[in-house]
C-alpha positions as a Python dict, from the first residue, in 0.01 Angstrom:
ca = {
    (1, 'M'): (0, 0, 0),
    (2, 'S'): (-90, 215, -296),
    (3, 'V'): (124, 72, -570),
    (4, 'T'): (81, 8, -939),
    (5, 'A'): (142, -367, -943),
    (6, 'E'): (-77, -637, -793),
    (7, 'P'): (84, -825, -503),
    (8, 'T'): (182, -1185, -568),
    (9, 'P'): (12, -1476, -384),
    (10, 'A'): (338, -1547, -198),
    (11, 'E'): (359, -1186, -83),
    (12, 'I'): (-2, -1191, 32),
    (13, 'R'): (61, -1508, 234),
    (14, 'R'): (367, -1360, 409),
    (15, 'V'): (194, -1035, 497),
    (16, 'F'): (-124, -1214, 604),
    (17, 'L'): (66, -1444, 840),
    (18, 'G'): (239, -1148, 1005),
    (19, 'L'): (-92, -966, 1042),
    (20, 'M'): (-251, -1270, 1205),
    (21, 'V'): (18, -1267, 1475),
    (22, 'V'): (-59, -897, 1537),
    (23, 'L'): (-429, -976, 1560),
    (24, 'A'): (-361, -1271, 1790),
    (25, 'L'): (-180, -1038, 2030),
    (26, 'G'): (-495, -837, 2098),
    (27, 'A'): (-732, -1134, 2087),
    (28, 'L'): (-531, -1336, 2336),
    (29, 'D'): (-504, -1045, 2580),
    (30, 'Q'): (-879, -985, 2594),
    (31, 'S'): (-971, -1349, 2648),
    (32, 'I'): (-686, -1452, 2876),
    (33, 'M'): (-778, -1183, 3131),
    (34, 'A'): (-1144, -1281, 3159),
    (35, 'T'): (-1069, -1605, 3343),
    (36, 'A'): (-835, -1433, 3587),
    (37, 'L'): (-1071, -1147, 3681),
    (38, 'P'): (-1214, -1320, 3991),
    (39, 'R'): (-860, -1388, 4120),
    (40, 'I'): (-749, -1035, 4041),
    (41, 'V'): (-1035, -902, 4252),
    (42, 'A'): (-946, -1147, 4530),
    (43, 'D'): (-588, -1014, 4528),
    (44, 'L'): (-642, -643, 4465),
    (45, 'G'): (-998, -597, 4597),
    (46, 'G'): (-1242, -352, 4439),
    (47, 'A'): (-1505, -587, 4295),
    (48, 'A'): (-1726, -283, 4237),
    (49, 'H'): (-1465, -161, 3985),
    (50, 'L'): (-1428, -502, 3818),
    (51, 'S'): (-1588, -397, 3490),
    (52, 'W'): (-1355, -94, 3464),
    (53, 'A'): (-1052, -320, 3432),
    (54, 'V'): (-1210, -417, 3099),
    (55, 'T'): (-1387, -89, 3022),
    (56, 'A'): (-1069, 123, 3053),
    (57, 'Y'): (-897, -98, 2796),
    (58, 'V'): (-1193, -96, 2557),
    (59, 'L'): (-1250, 278, 2596),
    (60, 'A'): (-887, 368, 2525),
    (61, 'S'): (-872, 138, 2223),
    (62, 'T'): (-1207, 269, 2095),
    (63, 'V'): (-1123, 639, 2090),
    (64, 'T'): (-787, 581, 1917),
    (65, 'M'): (-914, 358, 1636),
    (66, 'P'): (-1021, 635, 1396),
    (67, 'L'): (-684, 809, 1440),
    (68, 'Y'): (-485, 501, 1345),
    (69, 'G'): (-649, 491, 1002),
    (70, 'K'): (-557, 850, 921),
    (71, 'L'): (-209, 826, 1069),
    (72, 'S'): (-134, 509, 873),
    (73, 'D'): (-230, 690, 551),
    (74, 'Q'): (17, 965, 634),
    (75, 'Y'): (305, 773, 790),
    (76, 'G'): (256, 421, 654),
    (77, 'R'): (104, 97, 786),
    (78, 'K'): (429, -51, 919),
    (79, 'P'): (537, 240, 1146),
    (80, 'L'): (188, 258, 1298),
    (81, 'L'): (180, -118, 1353),
    (82, 'Y'): (516, -95, 1528),
    (83, 'A'): (394, 192, 1746),
    (84, 'A'): (70, 15, 1837),
    (85, 'V'): (246, -308, 1935),
    (86, 'L'): (514, -131, 2142),
    (87, 'V'): (260, 78, 2337),
    (88, 'F'): (54, -236, 2392),
    (89, 'L'): (355, -424, 2532),
    (90, 'L'): (445, -135, 2765),
    (91, 'G'): (91, -140, 2903),
    (92, 'S'): (114, -518, 2944),
    (93, 'V'): (430, -497, 3155),
    (94, 'L'): (284, -226, 3377),
    (95, 'S'): (-48, -410, 3415),
    (96, 'G'): (137, -722, 3528),
    (97, 'A'): (317, -516, 3794),
    (98, 'A'): (0, -344, 3923),
    (99, 'R'): (-50, -356, 4300),
    (100, 'T'): (-394, -195, 4331),
    (101, 'M'): (-713, -196, 4124),
    (102, 'P'): (-679, 176, 4031),
    (103, 'E'): (-324, 109, 3906),
    (104, 'L'): (-446, -185, 3699),
    (105, 'I'): (-724, 26, 3546),
    (106, 'V'): (-478, 302, 3446),
    (107, 'F'): (-227, 58, 3296),
    (108, 'R'): (-503, -127, 3112),
    (109, 'A'): (-600, 206, 2958),
    (110, 'L'): (-241, 249, 2837),
    (111, 'Q'): (-253, -102, 2696),
    (112, 'G'): (-574, -8, 2516),
    (113, 'L'): (-407, 290, 2349),
    (114, 'G'): (-184, 42, 2166),
    (115, 'A'): (-458, -215, 2111),
    (116, 'G'): (-665, 47, 1929),
    (117, 'G'): (-437, 9, 1627),
    (118, 'L'): (-417, -370, 1609),
    (119, 'L'): (-758, -455, 1459),
    (120, 'P'): (-815, -158, 1222),
    (121, 'L'): (-459, -160, 1086),
    (122, 'T'): (-483, -535, 1025),
    (123, 'Q'): (-813, -497, 840),
    (124, 'I'): (-697, -193, 640),
    (125, 'T'): (-379, -372, 530),
    (126, 'I'): (-579, -676, 420),
    (127, 'A'): (-807, -443, 224),
    (128, 'D'): (-495, -292, 63),
    (129, 'L'): (-402, -633, -78),
    (130, 'I'): (-722, -825, -149),
    (131, 'P'): (-1038, -715, -341),
    (132, 'P'): (-1379, -760, -174),
    (133, 'A'): (-1489, -1061, -382),
    (134, 'Q'): (-1183, -1255, -265),
    (135, 'R'): (-1188, -1124, 90),
    (136, 'G'): (-1445, -1364, 235),
    (137, 'R'): (-1200, -1648, 299),
    (138, 'R'): (-939, -1412, 444),
    (139, 'Q'): (-1190, -1235, 669),
    (140, 'G'): (-1317, -1574, 781),
    (141, 'A'): (-960, -1663, 870),
    (142, 'V'): (-928, -1335, 1061),
    (143, 'A'): (-1233, -1421, 1270),
    (144, 'G'): (-1107, -1776, 1302),
    (145, 'V'): (-765, -1669, 1434),
    (146, 'F'): (-935, -1427, 1671),
    (147, 'A'): (-1162, -1705, 1793),
    (148, 'V'): (-885, -1967, 1824),
    (149, 'C'): (-687, -1728, 2043),
    (150, 'S'): (-1003, -1658, 2237),
    (151, 'V'): (-1052, -2031, 2293),
    (152, 'L'): (-693, -2077, 2407),
    (153, 'G'): (-697, -1756, 2610),
    (154, 'P'): (-943, -1857, 2884),
    (155, 'V'): (-781, -2200, 2920),
    (156, 'L'): (-431, -2053, 2925),
    (157, 'G'): (-545, -1780, 3162),
    (158, 'G'): (-690, -2034, 3401),
    (159, 'V'): (-379, -2254, 3393),
    (160, 'I'): (-143, -1958, 3443),
    (161, 'T'): (-359, -1821, 3724),
    (162, 'D'): (-372, -2158, 3900),
    (163, 'L'): (-3, -2251, 3854),
    (164, 'L'): (170, -1911, 3868),
    (165, 'S'): (-35, -1596, 3930),
    (166, 'W'): (-256, -1356, 3739),
    (167, 'H'): (43, -1124, 3682),
    (168, 'W'): (179, -1363, 3419),
    (169, 'I'): (-129, -1334, 3196),
    (170, 'F'): (11, -993, 3100),
    (171, 'Y'): (378, -1090, 3078),
    (172, 'I'): (297, -1362, 2823),
    (173, 'N'): (225, -1084, 2572),
    (174, 'L'): (596, -1001, 2550),
    (175, 'P'): (716, -1300, 2340),
    (176, 'I'): (406, -1284, 2120),
    (177, 'G'): (459, -913, 2064),
    (178, 'A'): (824, -966, 1977),
    (179, 'A'): (726, -1231, 1720),
    (180, 'A'): (467, -992, 1573),
    (181, 'L'): (726, -714, 1533),
    (182, 'V'): (974, -945, 1360),
    (183, 'M'): (717, -1095, 1122),
    (184, 'V'): (564, -760, 1024),
    (185, 'G'): (911, -614, 968),
    (186, 'R'): (1007, -896, 731),
    (187, 'A'): (679, -934, 544),
    (188, 'L'): (544, -579, 505),
    (189, 'R'): (804, -440, 263),
    (190, 'R'): (598, -322, -33),
    (191, 'P'): (631, 58, -83),
    (192, 'Q'): (322, 261, 6),
    (193, 'V'): (224, 594, -144),
    (194, 'L'): (170, 819, 158),
    (195, 'H'): (-97, 1088, 177),
    (196, 'R'): (-69, 1413, 369),
    (197, 'H'): (-350, 1461, 620),
    (198, 'Q'): (-452, 1722, 869),
    (199, 'I'): (-512, 1504, 1172),
    (200, 'D'): (-824, 1606, 1364),
    (201, 'Y'): (-678, 1585, 1714),
    (202, 'L'): (-942, 1820, 1858),
    (203, 'G'): (-1218, 1602, 1720),
    (204, 'A'): (-1053, 1294, 1869),
    (205, 'A'): (-1026, 1465, 2210),
    (206, 'L'): (-1393, 1572, 2203),
    (207, 'L'): (-1498, 1221, 2104),
    (208, 'A'): (-1291, 1070, 2386),
    (209, 'G'): (-1441, 1312, 2638),
    (210, 'A'): (-1801, 1250, 2533),
    (211, 'T'): (-1752, 873, 2533),
    (212, 'T'): (-1582, 876, 2874),
    (213, 'A'): (-1858, 1089, 3030),
    (214, 'F'): (-2123, 858, 2888),
    (215, 'L'): (-1955, 542, 3017),
    (216, 'L'): (-1895, 698, 3359),
    (217, 'A'): (-2264, 785, 3385),
    (218, 'L'): (-2363, 435, 3277),
    (219, 'T'): (-2124, 271, 3525),
    (220, 'L'): (-2183, 492, 3829),
    (221, 'G'): (-2554, 560, 3791),
    (222, 'G'): (-2766, 357, 4032),
    (223, 'A'): (-2460, 184, 4177),
    (224, 'R'): (-2233, 440, 4342),
    (225, 'L'): (-2435, 752, 4256),
    (226, 'P'): (-2814, 805, 4258),
    (227, 'W'): (-2954, 853, 3909),
    (228, 'V'): (-3107, 1180, 4029),
    (229, 'S'): (-2805, 1366, 4167),
    (230, 'L'): (-2589, 1665, 4085),
    (231, 'Q'): (-2297, 1441, 3987),
    (232, 'M'): (-2509, 1247, 3736),
    (233, 'L'): (-2655, 1570, 3602),
    (234, 'G'): (-2301, 1702, 3554),
    (235, 'L'): (-2195, 1388, 3366),
    (236, 'G'): (-2503, 1407, 3147),
    (237, 'L'): (-2444, 1772, 3061),
    (238, 'A'): (-2075, 1704, 2995),
    (239, 'C'): (-2161, 1416, 2762),
    (240, 'A'): (-2423, 1618, 2571),
    (241, 'G'): (-2201, 1927, 2548),
    (242, 'L'): (-1894, 1737, 2430),
    (243, 'A'): (-2101, 1537, 2180),
    (244, 'A'): (-2250, 1857, 2036),
    (245, 'A'): (-1904, 2013, 2015),
    (246, 'F'): (-1774, 1700, 1843),
    (247, 'V'): (-2048, 1712, 1577),
    (248, 'W'): (-1975, 2082, 1517),
    (249, 'R'): (-1604, 2010, 1489),
    (250, 'E'): (-1658, 1729, 1239),
    (251, 'R'): (-1871, 1957, 1023),
    (252, 'V'): (-1600, 2224, 995),
    (253, 'A'): (-1282, 2011, 1007),
    (254, 'S'): (-1107, 1972, 671),
    (255, 'E'): (-1040, 1604, 751),
    (256, 'P'): (-1269, 1492, 1034),
    (257, 'V'): (-1174, 1195, 1250),
    (258, 'L'): (-1520, 1048, 1177),
    (259, 'P'): (-1617, 1169, 825),
    (260, 'L'): (-1983, 1273, 842),
    (261, 'H'): (-2038, 1215, 470),
    (262, 'L'): (-2018, 841, 541),
    (263, 'L'): (-2352, 876, 719),
    (264, 'S'): (-2515, 910, 377),
    (265, 'N'): (-2400, 555, 294),
    (266, 'R'): (-2679, 322, 408),
    (267, 'V'): (-2459, 12, 417),
    (268, 'F'): (-2212, 189, 643),
    (269, 'V'): (-2479, 325, 881),
    (270, 'V'): (-2666, -4, 919),
    (271, 'A'): (-2344, -203, 959),
    (272, 'C'): (-2219, 31, 1234),
    (273, 'I'): (-2549, 7, 1423),
    (274, 'A'): (-2581, -370, 1389),
    (275, 'L'): (-2218, -442, 1479),
    (276, 'A'): (-2223, -203, 1776),
    (277, 'L'): (-2537, -370, 1914),
    (278, 'T'): (-2394, -717, 1854),
    (279, 'F'): (-2079, -644, 2053),
    (280, 'M'): (-2276, -458, 2317),
    (281, 'G'): (-2475, -772, 2388),
    (282, 'M'): (-2185, -1013, 2352),
    (283, 'L'): (-1933, -834, 2576),
    (284, 'G'): (-2195, -705, 2820),
    (285, 'A'): (-2285, -1062, 2912),
    (286, 'G'): (-1967, -1241, 2803),
    (287, 'V'): (-1743, -1069, 3057),
    (288, 'F'): (-1934, -1256, 3329),
    (289, 'F'): (-1908, -1608, 3181),
    (290, 'P'): (-1594, -1699, 3385),
    (291, 'L'): (-1750, -1551, 3700),
    (292, 'F'): (-2065, -1757, 3637),
    (293, 'F'): (-1872, -2080, 3596),
    (294, 'Q'): (-1640, -2021, 3893),
    (295, 'M'): (-1883, -1873, 4144),
    (296, 'I'): (-2218, -2028, 4049),
    (297, 'L'): (-2104, -2369, 3926),
    (298, 'G'): (-1797, -2386, 4152),
    (299, 'V'): (-1539, -2494, 3894),
    (300, 'S'): (-1169, -2402, 3896),
    (301, 'A'): (-1025, -2107, 3702),
    (302, 'S'): (-866, -2336, 3443),
    (303, 'R'): (-1186, -2536, 3388),
    (304, 'S'): (-1394, -2219, 3367),
    (305, 'G'): (-1164, -2103, 3087),
    (306, 'L'): (-1225, -2428, 2903),
    (307, 'L'): (-1601, -2395, 2946),
    (308, 'S'): (-1599, -2030, 2836),
    (309, 'G'): (-1414, -2143, 2523),
    (310, 'G'): (-1737, -2295, 2391),
    (311, 'L'): (-1835, -1950, 2266),
    (312, 'M'): (-1518, -1919, 2061),
    (313, 'I'): (-1537, -2275, 1931),
    (314, 'G'): (-1868, -2181, 1774),
    (315, 'I'): (-1715, -1867, 1625),
    (316, 'V'): (-1421, -2065, 1480),
    (317, 'V'): (-1645, -2317, 1306),
    (318, 'S'): (-1893, -2068, 1161),
    (319, 'S'): (-1623, -1819, 1057),
    (320, 'F'): (-1438, -2070, 841),
    (321, 'V'): (-1758, -2206, 688),
    (322, 'N'): (-1890, -1856, 634),
    (323, 'G'): (-1574, -1743, 454),
    (324, 'R'): (-1604, -2021, 200),
    (325, 'V'): (-1977, -1973, 146),
    (326, 'L'): (-1934, -1599, 95),
    (327, 'L'): (-1655, -1657, -155),
    (328, 'R'): (-1882, -1881, -363),
    (329, 'T'): (-2213, -1696, -340),
    (330, 'G'): (-2096, -1335, -314),
    (331, 'R'): (-2382, -1266, -67),
    (332, 'Y'): (-2325, -1143, 285),
    (333, 'K'): (-2670, -1052, 421),
    (334, 'P'): (-2835, -1397, 468),
    (335, 'A'): (-2554, -1517, 695),
    (336, 'Q'): (-2579, -1204, 908),
    (337, 'V'): (-2954, -1223, 955),
    (338, 'G'): (-2942, -1596, 1029),
    (339, 'G'): (-2647, -1559, 1264),
    (340, 'L'): (-2816, -1288, 1469),
    (341, 'A'): (-3136, -1492, 1491),
    (342, 'A'): (-2935, -1785, 1630),
    (343, 'A'): (-2758, -1554, 1875),
    (344, 'V'): (-3088, -1420, 2009),
    (345, 'L'): (-3220, -1772, 2074),
    (346, 'A'): (-2891, -1879, 2235),
    (347, 'F'): (-2889, -1578, 2467),
    (348, 'A'): (-3248, -1652, 2568),
    (349, 'V'): (-3153, -2008, 2662),
    (350, 'L'): (-2852, -1880, 2861),
    (351, 'A'): (-3067, -1631, 3053),
    (352, 'W'): (-3326, -1896, 3134),
    (353, 'G'): (-3062, -2155, 3220),
    (354, 'A'): (-2876, -1922, 3456),
    (355, 'A'): (-3191, -1800, 3631),
    (356, 'S'): (-3333, -2150, 3680),
    (357, 'A'): (-3001, -2315, 3777),
    (358, 'Q'): (-2983, -2546, 3477),
    (359, 'P'): (-2684, -2782, 3445),
    (360, 'L'): (-2390, -2755, 3207),
    (361, 'T'): (-2568, -2981, 2958),
    (362, 'V'): (-2799, -2685, 2891),
    (363, 'I'): (-2556, -2394, 2935),
    (364, 'E'): (-2264, -2518, 2724),
    (365, 'P'): (-2457, -2603, 2402),
    (366, 'A'): (-2624, -2262, 2422),
    (367, 'L'): (-2282, -2100, 2453),
    (368, 'V'): (-2155, -2284, 2144),
    (369, 'A'): (-2471, -2188, 1952),
    (370, 'L'): (-2414, -1824, 2049),
    (371, 'G'): (-2064, -1845, 1903),
    (372, 'V'): (-2193, -2000, 1582),
    (373, 'G'): (-2437, -1714, 1537),
    (374, 'L'): (-2181, -1442, 1607),
    (375, 'G'): (-1926, -1602, 1375),
    (376, 'L'): (-2166, -1545, 1085),
    (377, 'V'): (-2196, -1173, 1160),
    (378, 'M'): (-1858, -1018, 1237),
    (379, 'P'): (-1648, -1086, 922),
    (380, 'N'): (-1931, -1007, 681),
    (381, 'M'): (-1998, -662, 825),
    (382, 'T'): (-1641, -552, 753),
    (383, 'I'): (-1657, -685, 396),
    (384, 'A'): (-1995, -518, 336),
    (385, 'V'): (-1862, -176, 443),
    (386, 'Q'): (-1531, -203, 256),
    (387, 'N'): (-1721, -303, -56),
    (388, 'A'): (-1970, -14, -27),
    (389, 'V'): (-1728, 279, 13),
    (390, 'P'): (-1494, 428, -251),
    (391, 'P'): (-1120, 347, -221),
    (392, 'R'): (-1036, 691, -81),
    (393, 'D'): (-1264, 624, 220),
    (394, 'M'): (-1149, 265, 285),
    (395, 'G'): (-922, 346, 578),
    (396, 'A'): (-1161, 589, 746),
    (397, 'A'): (-1464, 362, 698),
    (398, 'T'): (-1285, 51, 827),
    (399, 'A'): (-1147, 233, 1132),
    (400, 'T'): (-1485, 397, 1202),
    (401, 'L'): (-1664, 61, 1183),
    (402, 'A'): (-1407, -79, 1427),
    (403, 'F'): (-1472, 226, 1648),
    (404, 'F'): (-1846, 160, 1667),
    (405, 'R'): (-1786, -209, 1724),
    (406, 'S'): (-1552, -130, 2013),
    (407, 'L'): (-1781, 144, 2147),
    (408, 'G'): (-2068, -103, 2155),
    (409, 'G'): (-1846, -344, 2347),
    (410, 'A'): (-1744, -70, 2594),
    (411, 'V'): (-2106, 28, 2652),
    (412, 'G'): (-2195, -338, 2692),
    (413, 'V'): (-1923, -401, 2952),
    (414, 'A'): (-2009, -86, 3147),
    (415, 'G'): (-2381, -157, 3118),
    (416, 'G'): (-2334, -520, 3219),
    (417, 'G'): (-2136, -410, 3524),
    (418, 'A'): (-2409, -157, 3612),
    (419, 'I'): (-2681, -423, 3580),
    (420, 'L'): (-2482, -665, 3795),
    (421, 'A'): (-2421, -402, 4066),
    (422, 'W'): (-2784, -287, 4057),
    (423, 'Q'): (-2919, -641, 4086),
    (424, 'L'): (-2680, -724, 4371),
    (425, 'Q'): (-2778, -407, 4554),
    (426, 'G'): (-3148, -488, 4518),
    (427, 'G'): (-3097, -850, 4619),
    (428, 'I'): (-2896, -759, 4929),
    (429, 'A'): (-3180, -533, 5044),
    (430, 'T'): (-3417, -832, 5047),
    (431, 'L'): (-3193, -1057, 5258),
    (432, 'P'): (-3334, -1155, 5598),
    (433, 'A'): (-3180, -1007, 5911),
    (434, 'G'): (-2892, -1214, 6044),
    (435, 'S'): (-2804, -1360, 5702),
    (436, 'G'): (-2435, -1317, 5781),
    (437, 'I'): (-2364, -1134, 5454),
    (438, 'D'): (-2198, -795, 5459),
    (439, 'A'): (-2331, -590, 5167),
    (440, 'A'): (-2015, -383, 5117),
    (441, 'A'): (-1790, -689, 5141),
    (442, 'L'): (-2006, -881, 4890),
    (443, 'A'): (-1982, -596, 4639),
    (444, 'Q'): (-1608, -544, 4689),
    (445, 'G'): (-1477, -892, 4766),
    (446, 'G'): (-1647, -1091, 4492),
    (447, 'L'): (-1543, -1454, 4462),
    (448, 'A'): (-1295, -1443, 4751),
    (449, 'Y'): (-1558, -1314, 4994),
    (450, 'V'): (-1823, -1562, 4879),
    (451, 'E'): (-1582, -1853, 4922),
    (452, 'S'): (-1508, -1741, 5280),
    (453, 'L'): (-1873, -1744, 5391),
    (454, 'P'): (-2025, -2022, 5605),
    (455, 'A'): (-2246, -2274, 5424),
    (456, 'Q'): (-2587, -2107, 5464),
    (457, 'A'): (-2463, -1757, 5385),
    (458, 'H'): (-2261, -1897, 5093),
    (459, 'V'): (-2578, -2040, 4935),
    (460, 'L'): (-2757, -1704, 4971),
    (461, 'A'): (-2465, -1510, 4821),
    (462, 'V'): (-2429, -1748, 4526),
    (463, 'D'): (-2803, -1721, 4460),
    (464, 'L'): (-2775, -1340, 4455),
    (465, 'Y'): (-2494, -1353, 4202),
    (466, 'R'): (-2676, -1616, 3993),
    (467, 'H'): (-2981, -1395, 3946),
    (468, 'A'): (-2766, -1086, 3887),
    (469, 'I'): (-2563, -1259, 3614),
    (470, 'A'): (-2881, -1402, 3460),
    (471, 'S'): (-3005, -1042, 3432),
    (472, 'T'): (-2702, -950, 3220),
    (473, 'F'): (-2780, -1245, 2990),
    (474, 'A'): (-3142, -1130, 2964),
    (475, 'A'): (-3023, -781, 2867),
    (476, 'G'): (-2809, -947, 2598),
    (477, 'V'): (-3125, -1097, 2448),
    (478, 'G'): (-3280, -754, 2398),
    (479, 'V'): (-2966, -591, 2261),
    (480, 'V'): (-2886, -867, 2009),
    (481, 'A'): (-3254, -875, 1906),
    (482, 'A'): (-3219, -505, 1819),
    (483, 'A'): (-2911, -591, 1608),
    (484, 'F'): (-3118, -861, 1432),
    (485, 'L'): (-3384, -605, 1340),
    (486, 'A'): (-3120, -359, 1217),
    (487, 'A'): (-2962, -625, 993),
    (488, 'W'): (-3284, -658, 794),
    (489, 'F'): (-3230, -303, 664),
    (490, 'L'): (-2876, -376, 538),
    (491, 'P'): (-2854, -331, 157),
    (492, 'E'): (-2675, -610, -28),
    (493, 'L'): (-2444, -487, -303),
    (494, 'P'): (-2252, -704, -552),
    (495, 'L'): (-1896, -765, -430),
    (496, 'R'): (-1624, -599, -637),
    (497, 'G'): (-1394, -843, -813),
    (498, 'R'): (-1083, -625, -793),
    (499, 'N'): (-938, -327, -606),
    (500, 'D'): (-908, 9, -774),
    (501, 'V'): (-533, 6, -825),
    (502, 'A'): (-522, 344, -987),
    (503, 'S'): (-685, 506, -688),
    (504, 'G'): (-489, 304, -438),
    (505, 'R'): (-598, 13, -223),
    (506, 'Q'): (-717, 210, 76),
}
């Protein structure tokens, strides 16, 4: 929206409301599926591929994020928002109709191609309209809307799964997507000065290849393939070769998909590292919260969604408070450091509570505290980066930050799945002869298989899963602790009081 006149408050409100519906579309989809994952595995099988139903979505959305920023500069925010929402809805319909786990994984990847534009385009458009010093309250609202949808998502997912079937958790995206298209079409009418770009499609393809090879190695290594094997060596060489080719391409491309000159900006580098680690820990462990509640504590799908919502309740509360504090103080670093410290302690309590079979009175407060800590981190990182880069780099920097955030989440989900599979495999090997547990069926059948076991074998299987899930929580402690250390090196710059209108609000 590079224009010469400042937008009016009424215009900002209309655009902001439409963008929140777009953001809610992606937030609801991610959270509503988590509760249904155990039932999806029970219906489609393939528990060993459970994490890939999430990873495929995150991977596809991750590799497309940097492209959406450039394409929106060239073709406009509104057309790219339309395209992202329509592709997302097509993937939703196909995912709901999936009949096998491989089909679901492929259709989730298609859904992710559209989802890759929802978050960065929302944040870039907000940056177009609102200067950094006034962005705290709006970014807090962004995190709040994301968290509210994430609270409703698990509950709604559990209710839909119990009353209808898991297929409908995808079909519910259709009316929300239609509302998003209508609201964006009516609100986002301000003319935008477009900029011609040479889109770095080769760089995007190399980045996608390197990321996919890395995640495949992380997911398959130690679970389905030995770490020391020709297949793993091939994946490692492919990842290294594609990564090297990507760096070379970005150095010679006239307009790289990930501008390397941003690496000289310390705020940008530290923010990318800290946010990637934060989401790596959160999603790596968080994807197993519904499984923990349903399998270990034996609650229903709908109640597990309600219990999982404690994380997002914490994010809602801290995001709104944080937005108002940032607006008054103009400082973003103290909240981030304090939030990550709280998240580390909360993860530690969750790991201990899961491993020692503590009751909900211990688990649920820790989950809320984890949300409170994370809610202090996410909005401020975006504001810090947008404030630290010149207007011409706003779109690329915002999309690249979203890329690293999503990449961290993808690595976390794949890594969490690898840890779970590795722990289950090791635990199965220690079972006494005649335990009545089939190793392959336990890995593939998940919740459905565990529920079908006789009493004694059921106790053993649940105990295996409890320790395996506790291991993913323990890994979250280490990863978020690394994010806490990184946040200490984040420079704190004064927030700009206005956008550079002459240069454009990008």
